[in-house]
Backbone as XML, in Angstrom:
<?xml version="1.0"?>
<chain id="A" units="angstrom">
  <residue number="1" name="MET">
    <atom name="N" x="-11.168" y="-27.731" z="2.182"/>
    <atom name="CA" x="-11.277" y="-27.264" z="0.820"/>
    <atom name="C" x="-11.770" y="-25.819" z="0.785"/>
  </residue>
  <residue number="2" name="PHE">
    <atom name="N" x="-12.824" y="-25.526" z="1.525"/>
    <atom name="CA" x="-13.377" y="-24.180" z="1.540"/>
    <atom name="C" x="-12.413" y="-23.194" z="2.194"/>
  </residue>
  <residue number="3" name="ARG">
    <atom name="N" x="-11.698" y="-23.628" z="3.230"/>
    <atom name="CA" x="-10.746" y="-22.745" z="3.904"/>
    <atom name="C" x="-9.612" y="-22.331" z="2.972"/>
  </residue>
  <residue number="4" name="GLU">
    <atom name="N" x="-9.109" y="-23.298" z="2.212"/>
    <atom name="CA" x="-8.014" y="-22.991" z="1.293"/>
    <atom name="C" x="-8.468" y="-22.019" z="0.212"/>
  </residue>
  <residue number="5" name="LEU">
    <atom name="N" x="-9.655" y="-22.204" z="-0.285"/>
    <atom name="CA" x="-10.196" y="-21.290" z="-1.290"/>
    <atom name="C" x="-10.426" y="-19.902" z="-0.686"/>
  </residue>
  <residue number="6" name="ALA">
    <atom name="N" x="-10.929" y="-19.858" z="0.524"/>
    <atom name="CA" x="-11.151" y="-18.572" z="1.194"/>
    <atom name="C" x="-9.833" y="-17.858" z="1.462"/>
  </residue>
  <residue number="7" name="LYS">
    <atom name="N" x="-8.793" y="-18.616" z="1.831"/>
    <atom name="CA" x="-7.487" y="-18.013" z="2.049"/>
    <atom name="C" x="-6.915" y="-17.446" z="0.753"/>
  </residue>
  <residue number="8" name="ALA">
    <atom name="N" x="-7.092" y="-18.164" z="-0.343"/>
    <atom name="CA" x="-6.591" y="-17.685" z="-1.637"/>
    <atom name="C" x="-7.325" y="-16.411" z="-2.064"/>
  </residue>
  <residue number="9" name="VAL">
    <atom name="N" x="-8.629" y="-16.389" z="-1.907"/>
    <atom name="CA" x="-9.414" y="-15.202" z="-2.264"/>
    <atom name="C" x="-9.033" y="-14.026" z="-1.363"/>
  </residue>
  <residue number="10" name="ALA">
    <atom name="N" x="-8.835" y="-14.283" z="-0.084"/>
    <atom name="CA" x="-8.456" y="-13.216" z="0.841"/>
    <atom name="C" x="-7.078" y="-12.655" z="0.498"/>
  </residue>
  <residue number="11" name="LEU">
    <atom name="N" x="-6.157" y="-13.522" z="0.120"/>
    <atom name="CA" x="-4.825" y="-13.054" z="-0.262"/>
    <atom name="C" x="-4.885" y="-12.225" z="-1.541"/>
  </residue>
  <residue number="12" name="ILE">
    <atom name="N" x="-5.681" y="-12.650" z="-2.497"/>
    <atom name="CA" x="-5.837" y="-11.881" z="-3.736"/>
    <atom name="C" x="-6.465" y="-10.522" z="-3.445"/>
  </residue>
  <residue number="13" name="LEU">
    <atom name="N" x="-7.458" y="-10.477" z="-2.578"/>
    <atom name="CA" x="-8.061" y="-9.194" z="-2.201"/>
    <atom name="C" x="-7.058" y="-8.286" z="-1.499"/>
  </residue>
  <residue number="14" name="SER">
    <atom name="N" x="-6.186" y="-8.862" z="-0.689"/>
    <atom name="CA" x="-5.150" y="-8.070" z="-0.027"/>
    <atom name="C" x="-4.194" y="-7.469" z="-1.044"/>
  </residue>
  <residue number="15" name="ILE">
    <atom name="N" x="-3.779" y="-8.270" z="-2.014"/>
    <atom name="CA" x="-2.865" y="-7.777" z="-3.041"/>
    <atom name="C" x="-3.522" y="-6.692" z="-3.880"/>
  </residue>
  <residue number="16" name="VAL">
    <atom name="N" x="-4.783" y="-6.866" z="-4.221"/>
    <atom name="CA" x="-5.498" y="-5.851" z="-5.000"/>
    <atom name="C" x="-5.645" y="-4.557" z="-4.203"/>
  </residue>
  <residue number="17" name="SER">
    <atom name="N" x="-5.895" y="-4.651" z="-2.900"/>
    <atom name="CA" x="-6.016" y="-3.435" z="-2.094"/>
    <atom name="C" x="-4.669" y="-2.723" z="-1.956"/>
  </residue>
  <residue number="18" name="ILE">
    <atom name="N" x="-3.576" y="-3.479" z="-1.881"/>
    <atom name="CA" x="-2.249" y="-2.867" z="-1.853"/>
    <atom name="C" x="-1.957" y="-2.184" z="-3.184"/>
  </residue>
  <residue number="19" name="TYR">
    <atom name="N" x="-2.376" y="-2.803" z="-4.274"/>
    <atom name="CA" x="-2.225" y="-2.192" z="-5.595"/>
    <atom name="C" x="-3.011" y="-0.881" z="-5.680"/>
  </residue>
  <residue number="20" name="ALA">
    <atom name="N" x="-4.200" y="-0.859" z="-5.115"/>
    <atom name="CA" x="-4.996" y="0.374" z="-5.100"/>
    <atom name="C" x="-4.315" y="1.454" z="-4.269"/>
  </residue>
  <residue number="21" name="LEU">
    <atom name="N" x="-3.662" y="1.050" z="-3.179"/>
    <atom name="CA" x="-2.928" y="2.007" z="-2.348"/>
    <atom name="C" x="-1.798" y="2.638" z="-3.145"/>
  </residue>
  <residue number="22" name="LEU">
    <atom name="N" x="-1.030" y="1.824" z="-3.848"/>
    <atom name="CA" x="0.062" y="2.364" z="-4.648"/>
    <atom name="C" x="-0.456" y="3.242" z="-5.776"/>
  </residue>
  <residue number="23" name="GLY">
    <atom name="N" x="-1.560" y="2.847" z="-6.376"/>
    <atom name="CA" x="-2.136" y="3.646" z="-7.449"/>
    <atom name="C" x="-2.612" y="5.001" z="-6.976"/>
  </residue>
  <residue number="24" name="SER">
    <atom name="N" x="-3.214" y="5.056" z="-5.800"/>
    <atom name="CA" x="-3.712" y="6.346" z="-5.305"/>
    <atom name="C" x="-2.586" y="7.234" z="-4.801"/>
  </residue>
  <residue number="25" name="ALA">
    <atom name="N" x="-1.461" y="6.641" z="-4.431"/>
    <atom name="CA" x="-0.346" y="7.446" z="-3.926"/>
    <atom name="C" x="0.510" y="8.015" z="-5.049"/>
  </residue>
  <residue number="26" name="PHE">
    <atom name="N" x="0.633" y="7.300" z="-6.164"/>
    <atom name="CA" x="1.608" y="7.710" z="-7.167"/>
    <atom name="C" x="1.051" y="7.958" z="-8.556"/>
  </residue>
  <residue number="27" name="PHE">
    <atom name="N" x="-0.008" y="7.315" z="-8.943"/>
    <atom name="CA" x="-0.428" y="7.358" z="-10.330"/>
    <atom name="C" x="-1.676" y="8.205" z="-10.549"/>
  </residue>
  <residue number="28" name="VAL">
    <atom name="N" x="-1.666" y="9.410" z="-9.994"/>
    <atom name="CA" x="-2.731" y="10.374" z="-10.235"/>
    <atom name="C" x="-2.061" y="11.573" z="-10.902"/>
  </residue>
  <residue number="29" name="PRO">
    <atom name="N" x="-2.026" y="11.593" z="-12.230"/>
    <atom name="CA" x="-1.266" y="12.637" z="-12.916"/>
    <atom name="C" x="-1.857" y="14.027" z="-12.727"/>
  </residue>
  <residue number="30" name="GLY">
    <atom name="N" x="-0.976" y="14.983" z="-12.562"/>
    <atom name="CA" x="-1.391" y="16.379" z="-12.477"/>
    <atom name="C" x="-1.971" y="16.814" z="-11.154"/>
  </residue>
  <residue number="31" name="SER">
    <atom name="N" x="-1.961" y="15.962" z="-10.151"/>
    <atom name="CA" x="-2.537" y="16.364" z="-8.864"/>
    <atom name="C" x="-1.421" y="16.763" z="-7.908"/>
  </residue>
  <residue number="32" name="PRO">
    <atom name="N" x="-1.663" y="17.768" z="-7.071"/>
    <atom name="CA" x="-0.659" y="18.157" z="-6.078"/>
    <atom name="C" x="-0.469" y="17.058" z="-5.035"/>
  </residue>
  <residue number="33" name="TRP">
    <atom name="N" x="0.650" y="17.134" z="-4.349"/>
    <atom name="CA" x="0.974" y="16.064" z="-3.409"/>
    <atom name="C" x="0.000" y="16.012" z="-2.237"/>
  </residue>
  <residue number="34" name="GLN">
    <atom name="N" x="-0.630" y="17.120" z="-1.875"/>
    <atom name="CA" x="-1.586" y="17.105" z="-0.770"/>
    <atom name="C" x="-2.800" y="16.243" z="-1.104"/>
  </residue>
  <residue number="35" name="TYR">
    <atom name="N" x="-3.279" y="16.319" z="-2.345"/>
    <atom name="CA" x="-4.419" y="15.512" z="-2.762"/>
    <atom name="C" x="-4.040" y="14.039" z="-2.868"/>
  </residue>
  <residue number="36" name="ARG">
    <atom name="N" x="-2.825" y="13.785" z="-3.363"/>
    <atom name="CA" x="-2.376" y="12.393" z="-3.440"/>
    <atom name="C" x="-2.208" y="11.804" z="-2.050"/>
  </residue>
  <residue number="37" name="LEU">
    <atom name="N" x="-1.703" y="12.606" z="-1.111"/>
    <atom name="CA" x="-1.538" y="12.128" z="0.258"/>
    <atom name="C" x="-2.882" y="11.839" z="0.907"/>
  </residue>
  <residue number="38" name="ALA">
    <atom name="N" x="-3.855" y="12.729" z="0.715"/>
    <atom name="CA" x="-5.190" y="12.507" z="1.285"/>
    <atom name="C" x="-5.836" y="11.258" z="0.694"/>
  </residue>
  <residue number="39" name="GLY">
    <atom name="N" x="-5.723" y="11.077" z="-0.603"/>
    <atom name="CA" x="-6.272" y="9.877" z="-1.237"/>
    <atom name="C" x="-5.551" y="8.616" z="-0.784"/>
  </residue>
  <residue number="40" name="ALA">
    <atom name="N" x="-4.237" y="8.720" z="-0.586"/>
    <atom name="CA" x="-3.474" y="7.562" z="-0.139"/>
    <atom name="C" x="-3.832" y="7.168" z="1.296"/>
  </residue>
  <residue number="41" name="VAL">
    <atom name="N" x="-4.090" y="8.161" z="2.142"/>
    <atom name="CA" x="-4.463" y="7.856" z="3.529"/>
    <atom name="C" x="-5.831" y="7.180" z="3.579"/>
  </residue>
  <residue number="42" name="GLU">
    <atom name="N" x="-6.765" y="7.652" z="2.766"/>
    <atom name="CA" x="-8.079" y="7.008" z="2.711"/>
    <atom name="C" x="-7.962" y="5.569" z="2.198"/>
  </residue>
  <residue number="43" name="THR">
    <atom name="N" x="-7.166" y="5.378" z="1.163"/>
    <atom name="CA" x="-6.979" y="4.031" z="0.622"/>
    <atom name="C" x="-6.197" y="3.160" z="1.591"/>
  </residue>
  <residue number="44" name="LEU">
    <atom name="N" x="-5.295" y="3.768" z="2.360"/>
    <atom name="CA" x="-4.535" y="3.032" z="3.365"/>
    <atom name="C" x="-5.454" y="2.439" z="4.424"/>
  </residue>
  <residue number="45" name="ALA">
    <atom name="N" x="-6.455" y="3.187" z="4.843"/>
    <atom name="CA" x="-7.405" y="2.676" z="5.839"/>
    <atom name="C" x="-8.172" y="1.475" z="5.283"/>
  </residue>
  <residue number="46" name="MET">
    <atom name="N" x="-8.598" y="1.568" z="4.027"/>
    <atom name="CA" x="-9.305" y="0.443" z="3.400"/>
    <atom name="C" x="-8.379" y="-0.759" z="3.253"/>
  </residue>
  <residue number="47" name="CYS">
    <atom name="N" x="-7.148" y="-0.501" z="2.852"/>
    <atom name="CA" x="-6.172" y="-1.580" z="2.664"/>
    <atom name="C" x="-5.851" y="-2.264" z="3.993"/>
  </residue>
  <residue number="48" name="ALA">
    <atom name="N" x="-5.738" y="-1.486" z="5.055"/>
    <atom name="CA" x="-5.463" y="-2.059" z="6.371"/>
    <atom name="C" x="-6.605" y="-2.964" z="6.822"/>
  </residue>
  <residue number="49" name="CYS">
    <atom name="N" x="-7.828" y="-2.536" z="6.600"/>
    <atom name="CA" x="-8.980" y="-3.361" z="6.977"/>
    <atom name="C" x="-8.995" y="-4.678" z="6.210"/>
  </residue>
  <residue number="50" name="VAL">
    <atom name="N" x="-8.763" y="-4.611" z="4.919"/>
    <atom name="CA" x="-8.779" y="-5.825" z="4.098"/>
    <atom name="C" x="-7.646" y="-6.764" z="4.506"/>
  </residue>
  <residue number="51" name="CYS">
    <atom name="N" x="-6.443" y="-6.221" z="4.686"/>
    <atom name="CA" x="-5.297" y="-7.073" z="5.025"/>
    <atom name="C" x="-5.431" y="-7.686" z="6.418"/>
  </residue>
  <residue number="52" name="PHE">
    <atom name="N" x="-5.937" y="-6.918" z="7.384"/>
    <atom name="CA" x="-6.101" y="-7.489" z="8.721"/>
    <atom name="C" x="-7.251" y="-8.495" z="8.766"/>
  </residue>
  <residue number="53" name="ALA">
    <atom name="N" x="-8.288" y="-8.278" z="7.991"/>
    <atom name="CA" x="-9.353" y="-9.286" z="7.912"/>
    <atom name="C" x="-8.821" y="-10.566" z="7.266"/>
  </residue>
  <residue number="54" name="SER">
    <atom name="N" x="-8.004" y="-10.416" z="6.243"/>
    <atom name="CA" x="-7.384" y="-11.595" z="5.631"/>
    <atom name="C" x="-6.449" y="-12.271" z="6.613"/>
  </residue>
  <residue number="55" name="GLY">
    <atom name="N" x="-5.722" y="-11.466" z="7.386"/>
    <atom name="CA" x="-4.842" y="-12.032" z="8.403"/>
    <atom name="C" x="-5.601" y="-12.807" z="9.463"/>
  </residue>
  <residue number="56" name="LEU">
    <atom name="N" x="-6.771" y="-12.301" z="9.837"/>
    <atom name="CA" x="-7.607" y="-13.049" z="10.789"/>
    <atom name="C" x="-8.042" y="-14.383" z="10.199"/>
  </residue>
  <residue number="57" name="LEU">
    <atom name="N" x="-8.410" y="-14.376" z="8.938"/>
    <atom name="CA" x="-8.797" y="-15.621" z="8.272"/>
    <atom name="C" x="-7.622" y="-16.591" z="8.232"/>
  </residue>
  <residue number="58" name="PHE">
    <atom name="N" x="-6.427" y="-16.078" z="7.947"/>
    <atom name="CA" x="-5.245" y="-16.939" z="7.912"/>
    <atom name="C" x="-4.922" y="-17.490" z="9.297"/>
  </residue>
  <residue number="59" name="SER">
    <atom name="N" x="-5.045" y="-16.664" z="10.344"/>
    <atom name="CA" x="-4.683" y="-17.144" z="11.680"/>
    <atom name="C" x="-5.727" y="-18.106" z="12.242"/>
  </residue>
  <residue number="60" name="ILE">
    <atom name="N" x="-6.988" y="-17.929" z="11.888"/>
    <atom name="CA" x="-8.033" y="-18.833" z="12.384"/>
    <atom name="C" x="-7.919" y="-20.194" z="11.722"/>
  </residue>
  <residue number="61" name="SER">
    <atom name="N" x="-7.527" y="-20.219" z="10.454"/>
    <atom name="CA" x="-7.507" y="-21.487" z="9.734"/>
    <atom name="C" x="-6.285" y="-22.350" z="10.065"/>
  </residue>
  <residue number="62" name="GLU">
    <atom name="N" x="-5.276" y="-21.788" z="10.707"/>
    <atom name="CA" x="-4.103" y="-22.576" z="11.101"/>
    <atom name="C" x="-4.370" y="-23.285" z="12.421"/>
  </residue>
  <residue number="63" name="ARG">
    <atom name="N" x="-3.738" y="-24.427" z="12.595"/>
    <atom name="CA" x="-3.926" y="-25.182" z="13.837"/>
    <atom name="C" x="-3.196" y="-24.531" z="15.010"/>
  </residue>
  <residue number="64" name="SER">
    <atom name="N" x="-2.019" y="-23.971" z="14.751"/>
    <atom name="CA" x="-1.242" y="-23.377" z="15.844"/>
    <atom name="C" x="-1.687" y="-21.959" z="16.179"/>
  </residue>
  <residue number="65" name="GLU">
    <atom name="N" x="-2.517" y="-21.359" z="15.338"/>
    <atom name="CA" x="-3.043" y="-20.013" z="15.499"/>
    <atom name="C" x="-1.941" y="-18.998" z="15.815"/>
  </residue>
  <residue number="66" name="PRO">
    <atom name="N" x="-1.137" y="-18.643" z="14.796"/>
    <atom name="CA" x="-0.113" y="-17.616" z="15.023"/>
    <atom name="C" x="-0.769" y="-16.246" z="15.214"/>
  </residue>
  <residue number="67" name="PRO">
    <atom name="N" x="-0.034" y="-15.296" z="15.769"/>
    <atom name="CA" x="-0.607" y="-13.953" z="15.898"/>
    <atom name="C" x="-0.946" y="-13.384" z="14.518"/>
  </residue>
  <residue number="68" name="VAL">
    <atom name="N" x="-1.911" y="-12.508" z="14.482"/>
    <atom name="CA" x="-2.377" y="-11.944" z="13.213"/>
    <atom name="C" x="-1.240" y="-11.207" z="12.509"/>
  </residue>
  <residue number="69" name="THR">
    <atom name="N" x="-0.364" y="-10.586" z="13.272"/>
    <atom name="CA" x="0.715" y="-9.816" z="12.660"/>
    <atom name="C" x="1.751" y="-10.689" z="11.965"/>
  </residue>
  <residue number="70" name="ARG">
    <atom name="N" x="1.739" y="-11.979" z="12.187"/>
    <atom name="CA" x="2.702" y="-12.874" z="11.535"/>
    <atom name="C" x="2.110" y="-13.611" z="10.340"/>
  </residue>
  <residue number="71" name="THR">
    <atom name="N" x="0.922" y="-13.268" z="9.945"/>
    <atom name="CA" x="0.319" y="-13.911" z="8.783"/>
    <atom name="C" x="0.777" y="-13.207" z="7.512"/>
  </residue>
  <residue number="72" name="LEU">
    <atom name="N" x="0.671" y="-13.890" z="6.401"/>
    <atom name="CA" x="1.161" y="-13.377" z="5.130"/>
    <atom name="C" x="0.485" y="-12.070" z="4.689"/>
  </residue>
  <residue number="73" name="PRO">
    <atom name="N" x="-0.835" y="-11.934" z="4.725"/>
    <atom name="CA" x="-1.437" y="-10.672" z="4.266"/>
    <atom name="C" x="-1.015" y="-9.464" z="5.101"/>
  </residue>
  <residue number="74" name="VAL">
    <atom name="N" x="-0.868" y="-9.639" z="6.395"/>
    <atom name="CA" x="-0.490" y="-8.511" z="7.249"/>
    <atom name="C" x="0.977" y="-8.152" z="7.024"/>
  </residue>
  <residue number="75" name="GLN">
    <atom name="N" x="1.823" y="-9.154" z="6.842"/>
    <atom name="CA" x="3.219" y="-8.858" z="6.552"/>
    <atom name="C" x="3.369" y="-8.179" z="5.196"/>
  </residue>
  <residue number="76" name="LEU">
    <atom name="N" x="2.582" y="-8.596" z="4.210"/>
    <atom name="CA" x="2.573" y="-7.899" z="2.919"/>
    <atom name="C" x="2.153" y="-6.449" z="3.093"/>
  </residue>
  <residue number="77" name="PHE">
    <atom name="N" x="1.156" y="-6.221" z="3.930"/>
    <atom name="CA" x="0.698" y="-4.861" z="4.194"/>
    <atom name="C" x="1.806" y="-4.033" z="4.829"/>
  </residue>
  <residue number="78" name="TYR">
    <atom name="N" x="2.504" y="-4.579" z="5.826"/>
    <atom name="CA" x="3.581" y="-3.838" z="6.480"/>
    <atom name="C" x="4.694" y="-3.488" z="5.499"/>
  </residue>
  <residue number="79" name="TRP">
    <atom name="N" x="5.108" y="-4.446" z="4.689"/>
    <atom name="CA" x="6.166" y="-4.197" z="3.720"/>
    <atom name="C" x="5.718" y="-3.187" z="2.670"/>
  </residue>
  <residue number="80" name="ALA">
    <atom name="N" x="4.507" y="-3.306" z="2.187"/>
    <atom name="CA" x="4.002" y="-2.348" z="1.195"/>
    <atom name="C" x="3.876" y="-0.963" z="1.806"/>
  </residue>
  <residue number="81" name="LEU">
    <atom name="N" x="3.458" y="-0.884" z="3.056"/>
    <atom name="CA" x="3.337" y="0.407" z="3.728"/>
    <atom name="C" x="4.706" y="1.067" z="3.874"/>
  </residue>
  <residue number="82" name="ALA">
    <atom name="N" x="5.698" y="0.299" z="4.296"/>
    <atom name="CA" x="7.047" y="0.848" z="4.440"/>
    <atom name="C" x="7.592" y="1.313" z="3.092"/>
  </residue>
  <residue number="83" name="GLY">
    <atom name="N" x="7.404" y="0.510" z="2.068"/>
    <atom name="CA" x="7.873" y="0.899" z="0.737"/>
    <atom name="C" x="7.143" y="2.109" z="0.195"/>
  </residue>
  <residue number="84" name="THR">
    <atom name="N" x="5.849" y="2.178" z="0.416"/>
    <atom name="CA" x="5.060" y="3.307" z="-0.063"/>
    <atom name="C" x="5.472" y="4.598" z="0.636"/>
  </residue>
  <residue number="85" name="VAL">
    <atom name="N" x="5.661" y="4.553" z="1.931"/>
    <atom name="CA" x="6.081" y="5.747" z="2.666"/>
    <atom name="C" x="7.455" y="6.195" z="2.193"/>
  </residue>
  <residue number="86" name="LEU">
    <atom name="N" x="8.368" y="5.264" z="2.022"/>
    <atom name="CA" x="9.706" y="5.602" z="1.564"/>
    <atom name="C" x="9.674" y="6.212" z="0.161"/>
  </residue>
  <residue number="87" name="MET">
    <atom name="N" x="8.929" y="5.597" z="-0.745"/>
    <atom name="CA" x="8.847" y="6.134" z="-2.108"/>
    <atom name="C" x="8.113" y="7.471" z="-2.152"/>
  </residue>
  <residue number="88" name="PHE">
    <atom name="N" x="7.087" y="7.648" z="-1.316"/>
    <atom name="CA" x="6.363" y="8.912" z="-1.295"/>
    <atom name="C" x="7.263" y="10.035" z="-0.792"/>
  </residue>
  <residue number="89" name="LEU">
    <atom name="N" x="8.025" y="9.770" z="0.261"/>
    <atom name="CA" x="8.938" y="10.787" z="0.777"/>
    <atom name="C" x="10.030" y="11.103" z="-0.238"/>
  </residue>
  <residue number="90" name="LEU">
    <atom name="N" x="10.545" y="10.088" z="-0.914"/>
    <atom name="CA" x="11.552" y="10.305" z="-1.941"/>
    <atom name="C" x="10.989" y="11.107" z="-3.108"/>
  </residue>
  <residue number="91" name="SER">
    <atom name="N" x="9.776" y="10.803" z="-3.531"/>
    <atom name="CA" x="9.175" y="11.558" z="-4.632"/>
    <atom name="C" x="8.909" y="13.002" z="-4.222"/>
  </residue>
  <residue number="92" name="ARG">
    <atom name="N" x="8.504" y="13.212" z="-2.987"/>
    <atom name="CA" x="8.286" y="14.575" z="-2.497"/>
    <atom name="C" x="9.603" y="15.345" z="-2.458"/>
  </residue>
  <residue number="93" name="TYR">
    <atom name="N" x="10.658" y="14.711" z="-1.988"/>
    <atom name="CA" x="11.976" y="15.345" z="-1.951"/>
    <atom name="C" x="12.446" y="15.704" z="-3.358"/>
  </residue>
  <residue number="94" name="LEU">
    <atom name="N" x="12.316" y="14.786" z="-4.287"/>
    <atom name="CA" x="12.731" y="15.054" z="-5.658"/>
    <atom name="C" x="11.894" y="16.164" z="-6.292"/>
  </residue>
  <residue number="95" name="GLU">
    <atom name="N" x="10.599" y="16.180" z="-5.979"/>
    <atom name="CA" x="9.721" y="17.204" z="-6.542"/>
    <atom name="C" x="10.085" y="18.596" z="-6.038"/>
  </residue>
  <residue number="96" name="VAL">
    <atom name="N" x="10.490" y="18.693" z="-4.783"/>
    <atom name="CA" x="10.770" y="20.007" z="-4.201"/>
    <atom name="C" x="12.199" y="20.470" z="-4.495"/>
  </residue>
  <residue number="97" name="TYR">
    <atom name="N" x="13.177" y="19.574" z="-4.393"/>
    <atom name="CA" x="14.565" y="20.002" z="-4.450"/>
    <atom name="C" x="15.290" y="19.682" z="-5.753"/>
  </residue>
  <residue number="98" name="TYR">
    <atom name="N" x="14.829" y="18.735" z="-6.518"/>
    <atom name="CA" x="15.560" y="18.337" z="-7.711"/>
    <atom name="C" x="14.912" y="18.819" z="-9.002"/>
  </residue>
  <residue number="99" name="ILE">
    <atom name="N" x="13.628" y="18.674" z="-9.134"/>
    <atom name="CA" x="12.930" y="19.047" z="-10.367"/>
    <atom name="C" x="13.062" y="20.537" z="-10.671"/>
  </residue>
  <residue number="100" name="PRO">
    <atom name="N" x="12.964" y="21.459" z="-9.695"/>
    <atom name="CA" x="13.155" y="22.875" z="-10.033"/>
    <atom name="C" x="14.541" y="23.178" z="-10.600"/>
  </residue>
  <residue number="101" name="LEU">
    <atom name="N" x="15.552" y="22.435" z="-10.188"/>
    <atom name="CA" x="16.883" y="22.646" z="-10.741"/>
    <atom name="C" x="16.935" y="22.247" z="-12.206"/>
  </residue>
  <residue number="102" name="ILE">
    <atom name="N" x="16.232" y="21.222" z="-12.572"/>
    <atom name="CA" x="16.189" y="20.794" z="-13.966"/>
    <atom name="C" x="15.441" y="21.820" z="-14.803"/>
  </residue>
  <residue number="103" name="TRP">
    <atom name="N" x="14.350" y="22.353" z="-14.293"/>
    <atom name="CA" x="13.552" y="23.322" z="-15.038"/>
    <atom name="C" x="14.313" y="24.628" z="-15.255"/>
  </residue>
  <residue number="104" name="LYS">
    <atom name="N" x="15.158" y="25.036" z="-14.304"/>
    <atom name="CA" x="15.903" y="26.291" z="-14.435"/>
    <atom name="C" x="16.919" y="26.230" z="-15.574"/>
  </residue>
  <residue number="105" name="ASN">
    <atom name="N" x="17.488" y="25.064" z="-15.827"/>
    <atom name="CA" x="18.557" y="24.942" z="-16.799"/>
    <atom name="C" x="18.070" y="24.683" z="-18.228"/>
  </residue>
  <residue number="106" name="GLN">
    <atom name="N" x="16.786" y="24.674" z="-18.438"/>
    <atom name="CA" x="16.293" y="24.454" z="-19.793"/>
    <atom name="C" x="16.360" y="25.743" z="-20.590"/>
  </residue>
  <residue number="107" name="PRO">
    <atom name="N" x="16.877" y="25.675" z="-21.811"/>
    <atom name="CA" x="16.923" y="26.904" z="-22.631"/>
    <atom name="C" x="15.546" y="27.266" z="-23.141"/>
  </residue>
  <residue number="108" name="TYR">
    <atom name="N" x="15.306" y="28.546" z="-23.288"/>
    <atom name="CA" x="14.014" y="29.016" z="-23.782"/>
    <atom name="C" x="14.121" y="29.472" z="-25.196"/>
  </residue>
</chain>
């Protein structure tokens, strides 16, 4: 009973930390990309710690003891990390190469 509750709380904490990672990477209005990147890297370290600790809890509570990297919180972290990096690079590309073209064509 306690293990199942601990696993649920750990999974919720992992999801909340991933949400904080996405928030620090994308939803800081008016900040340059260098500041968003620095904040995202700091939040990434916190998110990795939370997700791997949750993964340890998940792997210890199973009878077969799968590797930590195959547990749900760690896989969520990997997928969120890949998506965040892809979206961050895409947003940086659009900010540098696409947005200035839109601004040039606006009438004054």
